[in-house]
C-alpha positions, 0 to 999 in steps of 0.5 A: 495483500499480494493477491491484489498485485495481479490487478495493478499496474506499477509506475516506475520509481523515480530515478532520483529516489533510487539513487538516494538508496531506496530499498523500495520506491513504488507507486501502484495504480489501484484501478483499471485504465478506464476507471483511473482517476488517480487512485494509487498506493505509494510506498517508500522504504529508505535503505540506510545500509550505507549511512553512517552513525552520526553523533552516536545516533543510528540512522532513521529510515524514511518510511512512507505509505500513502493510499489515495483514491480519486479525492482522498489521501491517507498517509500512514506513519511508521517508525523503527527507531525503538523496539516498541515503535518497530513492534507497533509498525509491524502490528499496524501493517499486519492489522491493515492487511487483515482488514483488507483481506476481510474487506475483500471477502465481504466485497466478493460476497456482495459482488456474487450476490449482485451477479445472481440478482442481475441474472435472476432479473434478466430471466424474468 
């Protein structure tokens, strides 16, 4: 998905969250400015490096992934508390990345076809 980053703008993370020890705290806009209606991806990964173990419980980080377009928002849940949850969280993000790459390939094919048809219609 890193190829998508060249098409985005990043809003700076909130300083309050950064002070709390966020490993990652970003909001990336999904549209060019003329098309901006609030579509974004919000990612937050807690940094538990300096948190103590309390009552024999390991600290659990907050992990947030929010994807929003102009009208809808999807919140995805992730967890690293057990080996199974870690495996599932990594599977979930890898599956999402693969689906996005496949969607991009289909979008590119349709965009090229549309361009060819527009060109052919102009030549008529």
